[in-house]
N, C-alpha and C positions, 0 to 999 in steps of 0.2 A: 482266710488270710493265706493258708498254705496253697489253696487252689488258685488265688490271684497271683501268687509268686511263681507257681508252675506255669501259668499262662503267659506271664511276663517273660519268663526265661525261654519258653518255646517260641514266642513271638521274635525274640532277640536272635535266637538260633536261625530261624527262617530268613531273618533280614541280613545275616552276616554276609552271604554271597552278594546281595544286591548293594551293600555298602562298600564293596571293593576291598574287603578284608583279605589279607594274604593267607587265605585258608583253602586254596585251590587243591592242595594235596590231600586234604581231608575228605574230598569228594571222590568217588569212583567214576564219576562222569567226566568224560574228556572235555577239554576246553579248546575252543577255536577262537582265534582273534583275526578279524578281517581289518587290515590296516590300509591307510593311505587312499581309501575310496571316497568318492563324492557321495555323501549320505543324504539321501532324500527320505526323511522320516515317514512320509505319507500324509502328513498333516496339511500339506499346502505351503509349508515353509520352504524357502529356497535351499539348495543344497549347501552342505558344509562338510569340511574335512573332519572326520572323526573315526575312531576305532569302534568296531562292533564286536562285542564279546559274547560268545555262545557257550553255555554250559548245560549239558543235557538237552532238554527241549525248550530252554528259555534263553532269552537275551538278558544278560545280567549287567551289561554296561554298554552305554553309547557315549563315547568321549575318549579321554586319554587313557590308554591301557598299557603304558610303557612299564608298569610295575607288575603286569600279569605274566605268570609262568604258563605259557600256552602248550598244549600237546601239538597244535597245528597253527601255522600263521599263513594267511592268504594275503598276498601283496595285491591289492586292488587298485594300484596306480593306473589312472586313466580310465577307470570303471566307475559306474554308478552303483550304489548299494541302496536297495529299497525293500519295503515289505514285499512278500510274495504276493502275486496278483490273485484277485478274487473274481471268479466268473459267476455272476449272479443268475445267469440264464444258460444252463448246459443241458444238452440232450445225451450226455456221456453216460448217464446212469446204466442202461443195458449193457453197453460195452464194458464198463468197469466191473461188471459181475462175470465177464468171461476170463478164463485163466490167461488167454493169450493177449488180453487187452488191458488187464488190471494194472499193468506197469504205467499206463497213462503217459507214455513218452510224448505223443504229440502235444499233450497239454503242458508238461513240464517244459518242453522246448519253447513255449511261449512265455514262461515265467510264472504259469499258474500253480498255485499250491492249494487252492480251495475252489471247489465247484458246487453250485447249487443245482440239484437235479429235480426231476418231475415238474418241469415248467409247462406252461399253456394248458394246465388242467389235466395233463396226461401222466402216466406212471402207475406204480402199484398202489393199491389202496392200503395194503398192510405194510406199514413202515417198518415194523420189527422184522418181518420176513425179508424185506429189501435190504435192511442193515446186515442181516446175517448173510445174504448172498454177496453183498459187497465185500464183506470181510473174509469170505471163504478162501480167497487165494492172495490175501494181502493187497493193499492199495498203494498206488504210487502218489496219489493226491488225497487231500482231505475232501470229504463229501458232506454236504449239508442238504437235508431233505426238505421238500415242500409237500404239503398235502394237496392232491390233485382233485379239484372239484369235478372235472369232466369224468374221471374214472369213477368217482363216488356216485355221481348222478347216473351213470351207466350201470353201476351195479345195483342201484336201488330201482331204477326206472327203465333201463334199456335205452334205446335211441328214440323214445316216444316224443313227439312235438306237442308238448302240453305242460301246463303248470304242475307242480307237485301237490299232492294232497297233503293235509296236515301231518298224517302218519308217515308219509314219504319224506317230508321235510324233517321230522324228528329222527328218522333213520339216518338221514344224511348228516344231521347235526352230530349224532352219536358217532359216526365214523371220522368226522372232522375232529371232534374232541379226542378220540382214541389216538388219531395221528399226532395231535399235539401233545398228548400225554406220553407218547412214545419218543418225544424229543424233536418233532419237526419245527421248523423256523417260520412257517407261515402257511398261507393258502395260495395255490396258484389256480388260475382259470383261463379257459380259451373259449370265451364267449363268441369267438369268430367261427369256432369249429362245432361240429356235431359231436356230443349232445349239448355241449355248453351253450350253443347259440339258442336252444329251446328254453333256457332258463331265464325268467324275468329278473330284472335288477334286484327285486326285493328278496329273491332266494339267496343271491350272493351277499346281500347286506346282512341277512339274518345269520349266515354261516360265518361271515366275517366278524360278527359280534363275539362269537365264541373264540375265534382266533385272538381277538384283542385281549380277552381275559388272560391269555398266556403270554402277552407281550409280543405276539407275532405280527407279521406283516402280510400284505395282500399284493400279489403280482398278477397282471392280467394281460394276455393277448386280447386286446379290447375288441369289442363287437365288430367294429368297421373301421378299417384303416384307409377306406376309400369312399365309395358311393354303393356299397353292397346292400345296405339295409337302412340303419338309422342315420348313417353319415359319419364322417370322421370326427367332427367336433362334438356331436352328440355322444359318440362313443367315448371320447375323452372325458366328457362331463360325467358319464355314467360311473367311470372309475373314481373320479374325484368324489362323487357323492357317496361311494362306499366308505371312503375316508372320513367324510363329514358325518355319516350316520353311525358307523361302527367305531370311530375314533381310534384308527390305527394308521400306520404308515402305508401308502399304496404306491405302486410302481407301474408305470406305463411301460410294459415290457417290449423290447426291440422297437422302441418308438420310431415312427415313420409316417410319411405321407405317400401312400401307395398309388402310383399311376398317374398319367398326365392329367387326369380329371381333377386332382387335388395337389398337383405340384404348386409349391408356394405356400402351402399351408403350414409349413414348419413354424413360421412366425405366429400363426394363430394358436398352435399348440403351446408354444412358449408363453404367450400371453395368458392362456387359460390357466396354465400351471402357476404362473406368477401371481395372477389374481387369487387362486385358491390358497396359495401359501400366505399371501397377505391376510386372508381370512383366518389363518391359523390351522389349515389342513396340511398334514405332512404328505406331500406329493413329490414323487421322484420318477425318474426314468432310467431305463438302460437302453444301450445302443450298440450294434456291431458296426464297424466302420467300413461298410460296403454300400454301393448303390443297387445291389441285387439282393433279393430275399430268396427263401426257399420254402417250399410247402408241398402239398399234394396237388396233383392236377384236379382232383375231385373238388378240393376245397377252393382252388382258384377259379374254377368255372362253373361248377354245378350250383344251381339254386338250392338253398337249404331244405325247402320243402320236398325236394325230390329224394333227399337222403334219409327222411324220417322212417324209422323202423329198421334201418340197417341195410346192408348190401343187397340181401336177397329182394327186399322190397324196392330198392333202386333198380335192380335189373328187370324186375317185373314191370315197373313203370316205363323203362327204356324200350321194353319189347312192345308196348302199346303205341301204335303210330300217333294217335291223337295227343297222348301224354308226352310222348317223345318230341313232338313238335313244340310244346310248351317248354320242355327242358332245353331244347335247342335255342329257343329265344333267350333263356336265362344264360346259357353258355356264350352266346354272341355278345351279350352285355358284359359278361365277365372277361371276355377276351379284349374288348375295347378298354375296360378298366386297367388291364395289365399291359396295354399299349401294343397289342398285336401279337401275332404267331411268331414273329421274329424275335420277340423278347422272352420266349419260353424255351428253356433248355432242359432236356431230360437228364436226370442225374441218377436214377435207379428205376429199372423195370425188369423184374424177374422173367416174365414171359418171353422177352426179346432184348437181351442185354445190347444187341447191336445198335440200338437207338440211343444208348446212353452217351451223353456228351453233345448230342446234336439238337438242332433247334426244330421245334414243331413245324415251322414254315417249310424247312427242307425235307422233313419226313412226309409231310403232306404232299409236296410237289412230286417227290419220288414215287408216291403212291397213286398220283393223279387224283387226288381228293382235295376238298377245301379242308381247312384246318379243324373245323368243328366235327367233320366226319371222322377224320383221323383220331381226334381226341376221344370221340365217343367210342370208336372201335377199341382203342387202347384201354379205356376205362372198363369196358365190358370184359376184357380179358384178365384184368388184374389191377392192383394199386400202382400208381404212377407217381414218382417223386420228381419234382422240378426245381430248377433255379429260374427265378423270374426277375428279369432286368427292368425294374419298375420305379426306381427312386431318382431323384434329382439331387445332384451333389450340393446345391445350395441349401436344400432342406436338411441334408445330412450334416452340413457344417453348422447350420443355424442351431440344430438341436445339440450337437456335440459340445459346443462352448457354454452350455448353460451349467451353472454350478450344481444343479441337482441331477445331472445325468451321469450315470455310471457306464462303465465299459462292459460289454458282455460278448459272447461269441455266438450264442444260439446254435453252436455246433454240436455234432455228435462224436462218436468214437467208433470207427469201423475198422475192418481189416484193410491193411495197406494194399492198394491196387484194386479194391473191390468197388465197383460203381464209379460214378463221377460226382462225388459230393461237393457241396458248396465249399469253397476254399477257406471260409471262416472256421471250419473244423480244425484246420492246421495253422491258420495265420492271423486270427482277428486281432489279438493284443499286439503282435509284432507289427502288423499293418498300421495300426493307429500310431505307433511310435515312428515307424518309417516314413509313412506318407503324410500323416496330418500334423506330426511334430516336426520331423526333420526336413521334409521336402516342401510342404505347403505352409507350414508355420500357423495352421489354423488354431491350434491350441498349444500352449507352452508345456514343456516337459513336466513342470511341477504340477500343473493342473491335471495333466493326463494321468500321472502316477496317482494322484489323489483319487481320481475317478475309478481307479483300479484297486484301490487299497482301503484307505481309511473311510471313504464315502460308503462303500457297500457294507463295511463292518459296522458303521454307525447306523445305517438304514435298517439292518437286520439285528441290531443290538448284540454284536459279538465283541464283548469287552476285551478279549485277550489277543485279538488278531487285527491286522490291517495297519499297524504302525510299528516303527522301530523305537521301542521304549523299554527301559529296564523293567523286568518282570513279565513282559509280553512272550507269547509263544514265538519260537524262532523259526517262523516261515520267512525266508529271506531270498531275494533275487540279486544277483550281481551280474551286471551286463555291460557290454561294449555298445554304447548307443550308436556309434558311427557304423556298426556292422549288424545291428538289429534289422532283420528283414523277413518279410513274409515270402516264402519261395512258392507257395501254392498258388496256382492260377485256375480260372474257371474251367478250362478244358483239360488241365493237367494238375489236378489238386494234391496228389498224393506226395507231398514233400514237407518235412519238418521245418519250422521256422529256425533262424539262425541268430546268433548274438548273445545267447545266454552262456556265461562262463561258469557260474556257480549257482546252484539253487538248493536251498535247504528246506525240507518239510519236517516240521516239528523237531528241528535241530539236527536232522540227519541229512548229510549231503547225497542228493539224488542226481545232481549234475555237478561234476567236478572237473575243472580244467576243460570245459566245453564237451565232456564225455559223460554219458549216462553211467551211474555207478551200479545200477541194478538193485539198489536198495528200495524197499517198499515200506515207507514209514507213515503212510496216510492213515487217517482215522475217520470214522463216521462220527461227525460232531453232533452232539445232542444239545438242544437249547435248554439252558437252565430254567427251571420253573420258579 
């Protein structure tokens, strides 16, 4: 009886702040009230005028807060107040471990408060070690980790082009389970890339079953976005079947139809997903709002068989005239898929930074070579990162308006002014609001915000984020929609986005009155078991 009374009393104490009791002074945590803003709670409901009250790291009221004694009042007249944005596909992990980049300012400038790292099957196998590295210099944003299939396969099997033995599969399973035990939110794969491309679908399905036991999700840079191997639609079906077999949510990550040979297939992808969802399979997608992608020149042009065994094996094959003739045939096919040499722009090349930002067609002409010769020479000297102009806007818009499509960046986090990265690194979320909401009207503001907030939180089972609700974590964005814009351009990408007036991460102001505060209040989020 005494135990029950104690529990009831404790529950009442915990509920007092949420009930709006005038007990603010009893707490040592400061209270911020955001007044007069147009509140979009992330659910898909239309905006409403409401106050948002933040105490500590929580939202304690959404509604009338005229009775609240606040330490700070923000007048959000003319501004929108939304949950902080969630990027479900980010390559910012390595950058966030660097002292000079852990502030995450380019991400905060887009309104991002949480990023998912280790996409496409890449990233550290040891989630605990990565968490420690991420927290070493404090974080500007929250980070959620994925278990990377490609890295795990590489650790167990190297870059061998074959099926795993039963013992190798068990070793991979143990590493996946270890990652989930350490708090990861799901499994990522890059079956388009080496070594993930060497894994049969059954390998992914078996590993996904272990992820499902932890309530995790599966994201995939699917095996073929064009006509490289199995074909676009078969690759989409492969991801869907993982959801069917393993019974977990699956995500077609950075969903697209890549290259002129498959332009118009956006409708076919949507039909496939809708059919699977009607069957009862939880299928989703994420998408960055650009018609250009970014990858490595090797991945874009080289046939996968030529990359088996790693870089040394590749160079040996390229040195053999007969084998190189076969590789060249595959590269020519890859160039056609990408739409030609004038659709490939170099973004990073350490052996010769002078080509960064230039087109393959221009560099080849300058050297008096055909594009395949130039590409081969560059690959022999080092790794080549590219931007590839390969999508049709009709497909981008068709996939964007689907209710199961989340917004993502697929961007990294690098040193300002270094290389010529894809502008999505600085502008993806702002670009969607500027171009596809404000200018084109492709998608409504309410739906766009949902795709950035509550939908990703729901897909990855994050119960405390993604919405403005009493008791939720106070990740909040306040912005001037008319002035939200992506400043980054393809040949001049190193510019922060504009329009964010206030951003809170875990209740702490990281942008205040459109200026960075220097506070680093991000956390490495662990999925509850």
